[in-house]
Structure formats: structure tokens, C-alpha cells
BALOBA-1460 file (C-alpha; in Angstrom, 3 decimals):
// residues 294
<rec num="1" residu="m" x="-0.364" y="0.343" z="0.033"/>
<rec num="2" residu="r" x="2.876" y="2.619" z="0.735"/>
<rec num="3" residu="t" x="4.661" y="1.931" z="-2.987"/>
<rec num="4" residu="l" x="0.934" y="2.728" z="-4.990"/>
<rec num="5" residu="m" x="0.525" y="6.116" z="-2.549"/>
<rec num="6" residu="l" x="4.539" y="6.992" z="-3.159"/>
<rec num="7" residu="v" x="3.758" y="5.978" z="-7.069"/>
<rec num="8" residu="a" x="-0.048" y="8.178" z="-7.175"/>
<rec num="9" residu="l" x="1.412" y="11.206" z="-5.346"/>
<rec num="10" residu="p" x="3.085" y="12.328" z="-8.175"/>
<rec num="11" residu="l" x="0.481" y="11.909" z="-10.478"/>
<rec num="12" residu="f" x="-1.949" y="14.113" z="-8.401"/>
<rec num="13" residu="v" x="0.364" y="17.122" z="-8.680"/>
<rec num="14" residu="l" x="1.372" y="16.584" z="-12.097"/>
<rec num="15" residu="f" x="-2.421" y="16.257" z="-12.457"/>
<rec num="16" residu="v" x="-2.876" y="19.789" z="-10.322"/>
<rec num="17" residu="l" x="-0.041" y="21.227" z="-12.026"/>
<rec num="18" residu="l" x="-1.182" y="20.381" z="-15.802"/>
<rec num="19" residu="g" x="-4.139" y="21.894" z="-15.427"/>
<rec num="20" residu="c" x="-8.095" y="20.533" z="-15.922"/>
<rec num="21" residu="p" x="-11.325" y="21.386" z="-17.594"/>
<rec num="22" residu="r" x="-13.597" y="24.121" z="-15.660"/>
<rec num="23" residu="s" x="-17.689" y="23.929" z="-15.355"/>
<rec num="24" residu="r" x="-18.783" y="27.438" z="-16.257"/>
<rec num="25" residu="t" x="-19.975" y="28.303" z="-13.151"/>
<rec num="26" residu="d" x="-15.942" y="27.895" z="-12.069"/>
<rec num="27" residu="t" x="-15.549" y="30.662" z="-14.297"/>
<rec num="28" residu="g" x="-17.081" y="33.147" z="-11.907"/>
<rec num="29" residu="t" x="-19.187" y="34.516" z="-15.145"/>
<rec num="30" residu="t" x="-23.172" y="35.558" z="-14.449"/>
<rec num="31" residu="t" x="-25.727" y="33.314" z="-15.689"/>
<rec num="32" residu="p" x="-27.493" y="34.806" z="-18.857"/>
<rec num="33" residu="t" x="-30.453" y="37.105" z="-18.593"/>
<rec num="34" residu="a" x="-33.387" y="35.012" z="-20.509"/>
<rec num="35" residu="r" x="-33.996" y="38.071" z="-23.098"/>
<rec num="36" residu="p" x="-30.688" y="40.289" z="-23.678"/>
<rec num="37" residu="e" x="-30.779" y="43.893" z="-23.416"/>
<rec num="38" residu="a" x="-31.707" y="46.427" z="-26.737"/>
<rec num="39" residu="p" x="-28.502" y="46.686" z="-28.948"/>
<rec num="40" residu="a" x="-26.785" y="49.807" z="-28.094"/>
<rec num="41" residu="s" x="-25.864" y="52.603" z="-30.946"/>
<rec num="42" residu="v" x="-22.799" y="52.603" z="-32.641"/>
<rec num="43" residu="d" x="-20.879" y="55.440" z="-33.413"/>
<rec num="44" residu="e" x="-22.061" y="58.161" z="-33.943"/>
<rec num="45" residu="g" x="-25.871" y="56.987" z="-33.122"/>
<rec num="46" residu="q" x="-26.057" y="54.801" z="-36.167"/>
<rec num="47" residu="p" x="-28.100" y="51.882" z="-35.305"/>
<rec num="48" residu="s" x="-25.656" y="48.179" z="-35.228"/>
<rec num="49" residu="e" x="-26.069" y="45.575" z="-37.938"/>
<rec num="50" residu="a" x="-27.931" y="43.594" z="-35.092"/>
<rec num="51" residu="a" x="-30.500" y="46.585" z="-34.498"/>
<rec num="52" residu="q" x="-31.521" y="46.639" z="-37.802"/>
<rec num="53" residu="m" x="-32.646" y="43.425" z="-38.222"/>
<rec num="54" residu="e" x="-36.021" y="41.804" z="-37.377"/>
<rec num="55" residu="p" x="-36.420" y="42.563" z="-33.257"/>
<rec num="56" residu="s" x="-36.709" y="39.624" z="-31.281"/>
<rec num="57" residu="v" x="-39.721" y="40.228" z="-29.147"/>
<rec num="58" residu="e" x="-41.872" y="38.583" z="-25.975"/>
<rec num="59" residu="y" x="-45.646" y="39.842" z="-26.170"/>
<rec num="60" residu="i" x="-48.950" y="38.963" z="-24.880"/>
<rec num="61" residu="l" x="-52.246" y="39.779" z="-26.867"/>
<rec num="62" residu="n" x="-55.436" y="42.225" z="-25.681"/>
<rec num="63" residu="p" x="-57.539" y="39.627" z="-24.667"/>
<rec num="64" residu="r" x="-60.453" y="41.900" z="-25.381"/>
<rec num="65" residu="d" x="-58.651" y="42.555" z="-29.261"/>
<rec num="66" residu="d" x="-56.782" y="39.805" z="-30.083"/>
<rec num="67" residu="t" x="-55.153" y="42.289" z="-32.799"/>
<rec num="68" residu="m" x="-53.494" y="44.275" z="-30.556"/>
<rec num="69" residu="r" x="-49.747" y="42.681" z="-29.453"/>
<rec num="70" residu="l" x="-48.692" y="44.006" z="-25.986"/>
<rec num="71" residu="i" x="-44.464" y="44.041" z="-26.537"/>
<rec num="72" residu="l" x="-42.856" y="43.085" z="-22.973"/>
<rec num="73" residu="i" x="-40.546" y="45.524" z="-21.536"/>
<rec num="74" residu="p" x="-38.093" y="43.620" z="-19.274"/>
<rec num="75" residu="a" x="-37.399" y="44.869" z="-15.898"/>
<rec num="76" residu="g" x="-34.279" y="46.861" z="-14.973"/>
<rec num="77" residu="e" x="-32.534" y="50.065" z="-15.648"/>
<rec num="78" residu="a" x="-32.609" y="52.489" z="-18.284"/>
<rec num="79" residu="v" x="-31.379" y="56.030" z="-19.333"/>
<rec num="80" residu="f" x="-34.209" y="58.401" z="-19.079"/>
<rec num="81" residu="g" x="-34.278" y="62.838" z="-19.745"/>
<rec num="82" residu="a" x="-31.387" y="65.154" z="-20.914"/>
<rec num="83" residu="d" x="-28.775" y="67.418" z="-19.717"/>
<rec num="84" residu="d" x="-29.154" y="69.639" z="-22.132"/>
<rec num="85" residu="t" x="-31.790" y="70.670" z="-25.555"/>
<rec num="86" residu="f" x="-34.706" y="70.369" z="-22.851"/>
<rec num="87" residu="l" x="-35.504" y="72.751" z="-19.652"/>
<rec num="88" residu="y" x="-38.268" y="70.792" z="-18.227"/>
<rec num="89" residu="a" x="-36.600" y="66.807" z="-18.767"/>
<rec num="90" residu="k" x="-33.199" y="67.267" z="-16.971"/>
<rec num="91" residu="p" x="-31.035" y="66.127" z="-15.105"/>
<rec num="92" residu="q" x="-30.432" y="62.770" z="-17.182"/>
<rec num="93" residu="f" x="-30.709" y="60.064" z="-15.289"/>
<rec num="94" residu="t" x="-30.980" y="56.502" z="-14.449"/>
<rec num="95" residu="a" x="-33.838" y="54.657" z="-12.480"/>
<rec num="96" residu="s" x="-35.142" y="50.700" z="-12.365"/>
<rec num="97" residu="l" x="-38.586" y="50.263" z="-13.519"/>
<rec num="98" residu="p" x="-40.157" y="47.084" z="-13.044"/>
<rec num="99" residu="a" x="-41.369" y="44.358" z="-16.256"/>
<rec num="100" residu="y" x="-44.617" y="45.917" z="-18.338"/>
<rec num="101" residu="c" x="-46.112" y="45.621" z="-21.479"/>
<rec num="102" residu="l" x="-46.525" y="48.256" z="-24.050"/>
<rec num="103" residu="g" x="-48.646" y="48.384" z="-26.856"/>
<rec num="104" residu="e" x="-46.458" y="47.996" z="-30.549"/>
<rec num="105" residu="t" x="-48.389" y="50.146" z="-32.067"/>
<rec num="106" residu="e" x="-50.707" y="53.219" z="-31.436"/>
<rec num="107" residu="v" x="-54.496" y="51.835" z="-30.644"/>
<rec num="108" residu="t" x="-56.257" y="52.120" z="-34.226"/>
<rec num="109" residu="n" x="-59.369" y="53.824" z="-35.722"/>
<rec num="110" residu="a" x="-60.629" y="49.718" z="-36.254"/>
<rec num="111" residu="q" x="-59.625" y="48.855" z="-32.705"/>
<rec num="112" residu="y" x="-61.366" y="52.127" z="-31.288"/>
<rec num="113" residu="s" x="-64.431" y="51.307" z="-33.345"/>
<rec num="114" residu="r" x="-65.085" y="47.590" z="-31.572"/>
<rec num="115" residu="f" x="-64.706" y="49.612" z="-27.951"/>
<rec num="116" residu="v" x="-67.415" y="52.083" z="-29.417"/>
<rec num="117" residu="a" x="-69.764" y="49.414" z="-30.503"/>
<rec num="118" residu="a" x="-69.297" y="47.094" z="-27.705"/>
<rec num="119" residu="t" x="-70.297" y="50.703" z="-25.127"/>
<rec num="120" residu="g" x="-72.102" y="52.985" z="-27.124"/>
<rec num="121" residu="y" x="-69.003" y="55.252" z="-26.430"/>
<rec num="122" residu="q" x="-69.124" y="58.579" z="-28.850"/>
<rec num="123" residu="p" x="-67.904" y="58.067" z="-31.476"/>
<rec num="124" residu="p" x="-64.187" y="60.758" z="-32.651"/>
<rec num="125" residu="g" x="-65.584" y="63.688" z="-34.156"/>
<rec num="126" residu="a" x="-62.674" y="62.559" z="-37.348"/>
<rec num="127" residu="w" x="-64.990" y="60.227" z="-38.023"/>
<rec num="128" residu="p" x="-67.398" y="61.012" z="-40.344"/>
<rec num="129" residu="g" x="-71.632" y="59.799" z="-39.087"/>
<rec num="130" residu="g" x="-69.289" y="57.967" z="-37.037"/>
<rec num="131" residu="e" x="-67.844" y="56.028" z="-39.480"/>
<rec num="132" residu="i" x="-64.130" y="55.272" z="-39.844"/>
<rec num="133" residu="p" x="-63.066" y="56.975" z="-43.254"/>
<rec num="134" residu="g" x="-62.265" y="54.470" z="-46.146"/>
<rec num="135" residu="g" x="-59.244" y="53.744" z="-45.829"/>
<rec num="136" residu="k" x="-58.122" y="54.328" z="-42.460"/>
<rec num="137" residu="e" x="-58.560" y="51.202" z="-40.773"/>
<rec num="138" residu="n" x="-55.039" y="51.020" z="-39.693"/>
<rec num="139" residu="h" x="-54.719" y="54.749" z="-39.042"/>
<rec num="140" residu="p" x="-54.220" y="55.969" z="-35.325"/>
<rec num="141" residu="v" x="-57.305" y="57.040" z="-33.538"/>
<rec num="142" residu="a" x="-57.389" y="60.657" z="-33.513"/>
<rec num="143" residu="p" x="-57.664" y="63.326" z="-32.425"/>
<rec num="144" residu="v" x="-59.341" y="61.514" z="-28.837"/>
<rec num="145" residu="s" x="-58.809" y="63.260" z="-25.534"/>
<rec num="146" residu="w" x="-57.098" y="61.949" z="-22.828"/>
<rec num="147" residu="d" x="-61.143" y="61.249" z="-21.638"/>
<rec num="148" residu="d" x="-60.862" y="58.973" z="-24.233"/>
<rec num="149" residu="a" x="-58.022" y="57.237" z="-23.811"/>
<rec num="150" residu="q" x="-58.364" y="56.416" z="-20.197"/>
<rec num="151" residu="a" x="-62.404" y="54.691" z="-21.209"/>
<rec num="152" residu="y" x="-61.198" y="52.583" z="-23.784"/>
<rec num="153" residu="c" x="-58.391" y="51.313" z="-21.745"/>
<rec num="154" residu="e" x="-60.211" y="50.884" z="-19.095"/>
<rec num="155" residu="w" x="-63.108" y="48.804" z="-21.346"/>
<rec num="156" residu="a" x="-59.534" y="46.638" z="-22.427"/>
<rec num="157" residu="g" x="-58.212" y="45.881" z="-19.464"/>
<rec num="158" residu="l" x="-55.453" y="48.068" z="-19.633"/>
<rec num="159" residu="w" x="-54.215" y="51.221" z="-18.916"/>
<rec num="160" residu="l" x="-52.033" y="54.088" z="-20.258"/>
<rec num="161" residu="p" x="-48.395" y="54.591" z="-19.669"/>
<rec num="162" residu="t" x="-46.364" y="56.695" z="-17.464"/>
<rec num="163" residu="e" x="-44.396" y="58.791" z="-19.065"/>
<rec num="164" residu="l" x="-41.456" y="56.453" z="-17.560"/>
<rec num="165" residu="e" x="-43.254" y="53.913" z="-19.271"/>
<rec num="166" residu="w" x="-43.566" y="55.361" z="-22.665"/>
<rec num="167" residu="e" x="-39.769" y="56.829" z="-22.692"/>
<rec num="168" residu="k" x="-38.471" y="53.399" z="-21.595"/>
<rec num="169" residu="g" x="-40.276" y="51.712" z="-24.526"/>
<rec num="170" residu="a" x="-39.513" y="54.550" z="-26.857"/>
<rec num="171" residu="r" x="-34.861" y="54.609" z="-26.332"/>
<rec num="172" residu="g" x="-34.424" y="51.170" z="-24.996"/>
<rec num="173" residu="t" x="-32.005" y="51.260" z="-22.183"/>
<rec num="174" residu="d" x="-28.721" y="53.373" z="-23.109"/>
<rec num="175" residu="g" x="-30.626" y="57.168" z="-23.572"/>
<rec num="176" residu="r" x="-31.104" y="57.400" z="-27.070"/>
<rec num="177" residu="d" x="-31.834" y="60.557" z="-28.757"/>
<rec num="178" residu="y" x="-34.256" y="58.627" z="-31.093"/>
<rec num="179" residu="p" x="-35.746" y="55.580" z="-31.355"/>
<rec num="180" residu="w" x="-33.600" y="54.499" z="-33.995"/>
<rec num="181" residu="g" x="-30.683" y="56.190" z="-32.672"/>
<rec num="182" residu="n" x="-28.729" y="59.337" z="-32.233"/>
<rec num="183" residu="v" x="-28.930" y="61.071" z="-35.150"/>
<rec num="184" residu="w" x="-32.135" y="62.597" z="-36.646"/>
<rec num="185" residu="d" x="-33.508" y="60.785" z="-39.855"/>
<rec num="186" residu="v" x="-36.248" y="62.243" z="-41.191"/>
<rec num="187" residu="s" x="-37.124" y="59.264" z="-43.216"/>
<rec num="188" residu="k" x="-37.975" y="57.249" z="-40.526"/>
<rec num="189" residu="c" x="-41.014" y="58.629" z="-39.363"/>
<rec num="190" residu="q" x="-44.739" y="60.786" z="-39.941"/>
<rec num="191" residu="n" x="-43.587" y="64.059" z="-39.869"/>
<rec num="192" residu="h" x="-44.215" y="67.226" z="-41.051"/>
<rec num="193" residu="m" x="-40.556" y="67.979" z="-42.597"/>
<rec num="194" residu="g" x="-41.461" y="68.053" z="-46.248"/>
<rec num="195" residu="l" x="-44.954" y="67.140" z="-46.321"/>
<rec num="196" residu="t" x="-48.011" y="68.736" z="-47.215"/>
<rec num="197" residu="p" x="-51.017" y="68.920" z="-44.242"/>
<rec num="198" residu="a" x="-52.917" y="66.353" z="-46.702"/>
<rec num="199" residu="d" x="-50.660" y="63.389" z="-45.902"/>
<rec num="200" residu="g" x="-51.258" y="63.745" z="-42.039"/>
<rec num="201" residu="l" x="-51.810" y="60.484" z="-39.839"/>
<rec num="202" residu="c" x="-50.430" y="57.263" z="-41.434"/>
<rec num="203" residu="a" x="-50.842" y="53.552" z="-40.819"/>
<rec num="204" residu="v" x="-49.733" y="52.664" z="-37.429"/>
<rec num="205" residu="d" x="-47.042" y="49.843" z="-38.730"/>
<rec num="206" residu="a" x="-45.909" y="52.696" z="-41.181"/>
<rec num="207" residu="y" x="-41.699" y="53.258" z="-41.172"/>
<rec num="208" residu="p" x="-40.664" y="49.487" z="-39.676"/>
<rec num="209" residu="e" x="-37.502" y="51.119" z="-39.728"/>
<rec num="210" residu="g" x="-38.353" y="53.507" z="-37.401"/>
<rec num="211" residu="r" x="-38.824" y="51.316" z="-34.656"/>
<rec num="212" residu="s" x="-37.428" y="51.505" z="-30.923"/>
<rec num="213" residu="p" x="-35.188" y="48.942" z="-29.764"/>
<rec num="214" residu="w" x="-38.064" y="46.668" z="-28.064"/>
<rec num="215" residu="g" x="-39.564" y="46.531" z="-31.678"/>
<rec num="216" residu="l" x="-42.041" y="49.444" z="-31.021"/>
<rec num="217" residu="y" x="-43.991" y="51.529" z="-34.065"/>
<rec num="218" residu="n" x="-44.174" y="55.118" z="-34.128"/>
<rec num="219" residu="m" x="-42.761" y="55.733" z="-31.111"/>
<rec num="220" residu="s" x="-41.597" y="59.353" z="-32.629"/>
<rec num="221" residu="g" x="-44.233" y="61.314" z="-35.046"/>
<rec num="222" residu="n" x="-47.852" y="60.301" z="-36.893"/>
<rec num="223" residu="a" x="-49.794" y="61.207" z="-33.457"/>
<rec num="224" residu="w" x="-48.688" y="62.450" z="-29.921"/>
<rec num="225" residu="e" x="-49.028" y="59.823" z="-27.262"/>
<rec num="226" residu="w" x="-51.124" y="60.377" z="-23.871"/>
<rec num="227" residu="c" x="-49.431" y="59.398" z="-20.980"/>
<rec num="228" residu="s" x="-51.443" y="58.540" z="-17.504"/>
<rec num="229" residu="d" x="-49.152" y="61.780" z="-15.727"/>
<rec num="230" residu="w" x="-50.594" y="65.090" z="-14.953"/>
<rec num="231" residu="y" x="-47.744" y="67.762" z="-16.418"/>
<rec num="232" residu="d" x="-45.158" y="68.721" z="-13.739"/>
<rec num="233" residu="t" x="-42.415" y="70.781" z="-14.808"/>
<rec num="234" residu="d" x="-40.305" y="69.377" z="-11.983"/>
<rec num="235" residu="a" x="-41.279" y="65.682" z="-12.192"/>
<rec num="236" residu="y" x="-37.843" y="65.027" z="-13.728"/>
<rec num="237" residu="k" x="-35.703" y="66.617" z="-11.031"/>
<rec num="238" residu="r" x="-37.649" y="64.144" z="-8.632"/>
<rec num="239" residu="y" x="-36.852" y="61.446" z="-10.132"/>
<rec num="240" residu="a" x="-33.655" y="61.593" z="-10.737"/>
<rec num="241" residu="s" x="-33.479" y="62.297" z="-7.078"/>
<rec num="242" residu="g" x="-34.779" y="58.082" z="-6.657"/>
<rec num="243" residu="d" x="-38.434" y="59.245" z="-6.102"/>
<rec num="244" residu="l" x="-40.590" y="57.708" z="-8.795"/>
<rec num="245" residu="t" x="-44.293" y="58.620" z="-8.172"/>
<rec num="246" residu="p" x="-45.988" y="60.597" z="-11.012"/>
<rec num="247" residu="p" x="-46.519" y="64.046" z="-10.416"/>
<rec num="248" residu="l" x="-50.553" y="63.784" z="-8.610"/>
<rec num="249" residu="i" x="-51.131" y="67.058" z="-10.299"/>
<rec num="250" residu="g" x="-50.492" y="69.143" z="-12.349"/>
<rec num="251" residu="g" x="-49.804" y="73.027" z="-12.045"/>
<rec num="252" residu="a" x="-51.636" y="73.498" z="-15.705"/>
<rec num="253" residu="q" x="-54.032" y="70.707" z="-15.065"/>
<rec num="254" residu="a" x="-52.458" y="69.133" z="-18.119"/>
<rec num="255" residu="r" x="-51.725" y="65.558" z="-19.237"/>
<rec num="256" residu="m" x="-48.444" y="64.475" z="-20.946"/>
<rec num="257" residu="a" x="-47.820" y="63.318" z="-23.752"/>
<rec num="258" residu="r" x="-45.334" y="62.035" z="-25.835"/>
<rec num="259" residu="g" x="-43.095" y="61.550" z="-29.042"/>
<rec num="260" residu="g" x="-44.138" y="64.542" z="-31.768"/>
<rec num="261" residu="s" x="-46.873" y="63.635" z="-34.350"/>
<rec num="262" residu="w" x="-47.081" y="63.968" z="-38.278"/>
<rec num="263" residu="f" x="-47.802" y="68.390" z="-37.868"/>
<rec num="264" residu="n" x="-44.777" y="69.001" z="-35.535"/>
<rec num="265" residu="n" x="-41.358" y="70.361" z="-38.194"/>
<rec num="266" residu="a" x="-38.890" y="70.586" z="-35.903"/>
<rec num="267" residu="p" x="-36.042" y="67.666" z="-35.110"/>
<rec num="268" residu="r" x="-36.671" y="68.106" z="-31.124"/>
<rec num="269" residu="d" x="-40.279" y="67.746" z="-31.344"/>
<rec num="270" residu="f" x="-39.461" y="64.229" z="-31.890"/>
<rec num="271" residu="h" x="-36.635" y="63.641" z="-29.330"/>
<rec num="272" residu="c" x="-37.381" y="61.033" z="-26.826"/>
<rec num="273" residu="a" x="-37.029" y="63.086" z="-24.293"/>
<rec num="274" residu="s" x="-39.620" y="65.549" z="-25.554"/>
<rec num="275" residu="r" x="-42.608" y="66.739" z="-22.849"/>
<rec num="276" residu="g" x="-45.299" y="67.519" z="-24.338"/>
<rec num="277" residu="s" x="-48.238" y="69.405" z="-21.671"/>
<rec num="278" residu="p" x="-51.338" y="69.242" z="-23.530"/>
<rec num="279" residu="s" x="-54.652" y="69.917" z="-22.325"/>
<rec num="280" residu="p" x="-56.671" y="66.741" z="-21.977"/>
<rec num="281" residu="q" x="-58.695" y="67.790" z="-25.642"/>
<rec num="282" residu="p" x="-56.412" y="67.981" z="-27.825"/>
<rec num="283" residu="p" x="-56.404" y="70.371" z="-30.921"/>
<rec num="284" residu="y" x="-55.202" y="67.802" z="-33.160"/>
<rec num="285" residu="a" x="-53.088" y="64.707" z="-33.460"/>
<rec num="286" residu="y" x="-53.436" y="63.194" z="-30.363"/>
<rec num="287" residu="g" x="-53.801" y="59.087" z="-29.900"/>
<rec num="288" residu="f" x="-52.346" y="56.965" z="-27.460"/>
<rec num="289" residu="r" x="-50.765" y="53.324" z="-26.786"/>
<rec num="290" residu="c" x="-51.941" y="51.189" z="-24.422"/>
<rec num="291" residu="s" x="-49.804" y="49.638" z="-21.401"/>
<rec num="292" residu="r" x="-50.306" y="46.937" z="-18.134"/>
<rec num="293" residu="g" x="-48.037" y="45.250" z="-15.470"/>
<rec num="294" residu="l" x="-47.376" y="41.583" z="-15.921"/>
């Protein structure tokens, strides 16, 4: 036995010195998340090659209307606000939101018509004789008031997003300026720069090259989108301090809207940090998309 141990010991030492295969858990690497973070932009804000591919999305269907997909926005940190350009979006800050789902598109005329038929709710004023204009079924329902949007969400078992939920949906986690990157591109959303007023709203699934990192359409342009929040000029200062409680009421009695519309003609109107504050009764081009928790 003593002779066997004297032979085995040098072999064991040699094995340790040469090393042995290690499992993944031995390397200290963290376990990959179930869904990768949104692709970051490359130099000058242009989306990476991966960002230009079809986004891989997880989604649920609205039980009231299986034509509405709500895209999963995973829990975690994102960049909000801006340090320049926007007085009421300062300072830029990082905050963490729980997971939620956000509409892949704005609510369409066709989707809103099912709500009107089911409840007897007043049709939008832009529908002649209470009927959707021909060929506009897949356009955003607009203009609608904040109360109209809220009524639809309550019927559908959904809600309007907070502006922080909306902003994370628009710009991903990296704080990009526009849903597609950091450089303004007139060809990636419906806007009034070079358009005539007759062009107006477009289909909610137009401009696929302008989608957000999560695959959401028209987060910039087409229709302004209502959020649940009251407008508060100091809200982002409070959010940056760590208090993410939405405003209870706005000093101007105005609701929040985000994203710009086809009627706007300056790049800043389409910036993901731009905060609009119309009255709850809008003059033009105000629509909405829905959200819900998990």
C-alpha cells in the first residue's frame, strides 16, 4: 500500500499543475438573462447591424382584441431625460422600472371602433357620421382626448403608460435620442418636414426602420401619445433623486403627451426626452397606445 501511495502522489501533483477542465460556474461568469438587453448604438448614434434586424420580441395579446400585441419591456435600468436642449427633462438620470408590456403600435381606428360598438361610447369627431373614414382602419385613432383614451383602456383592461414607461419603450436602455439612434433622420417617422398637411396620419405599422429597440412602431411621429401622468415641470428633478412617484396633479392642469406627430416640423419634437403638455382636450393628432403590468 505504501508503495502504491508513493507512485500515485506524484501523478496527482502533476495533474493539478497541468490543470483540468472547469465548468461554466467555476469561471465566475454570470448566468445569461432570458432576454438580452436592447442593442446599443454604434458610433455617431447609428444603430448596430443587430439593431437593424427584425427585433426578437416577447408579447401578449389583449384579451378584448386579439389584434393588439403588447410587447414585454423587461425589468431593469434605463436612461431617462436629457442634460441639454430640454429644460423640463433635466437632469438625465438612470432609474429601474419593473417589467411591463407596452402596445406594439398606437391604438387604431378599427380597434377603437370595437370599443365604441361594445359600449355606445361617442365616436371620434374625425369619423364622419360616426364611421371610420375609408382606408383609415389601420391609422391611429386621433384626435382623441385623454378621457377618451382612458375610457378605452378601462374597457380593455389596460391602462395608459406612465411617461417613464413610455420613454423606456421609446429609447431602450441606452438613452438614445430617437428610437432608431442618436442622429435625426427625416425618413424614419411621419413628420411635417417636407410633407403637406394632406399627408397627415399614416398606418400604425409604417416606418419599420424607425422602430424602437423593443420593436415598437412610431414612438416618434405620426400621433402624439397620451400618458397617464399629469404634466409637472419638476417631475424629472424628483425622479432623478430616486422618487419615481408620478405627479398627483399638474400645476397647469395638463396631461402628459409624448413622441411628436406628423404635424410637427422640428427634430426636437421627436426626441425621446421631449415632454409635451397639452390640455386634456387636444386640437389635433393626439392618439395613444396601451400598457399593462405583469
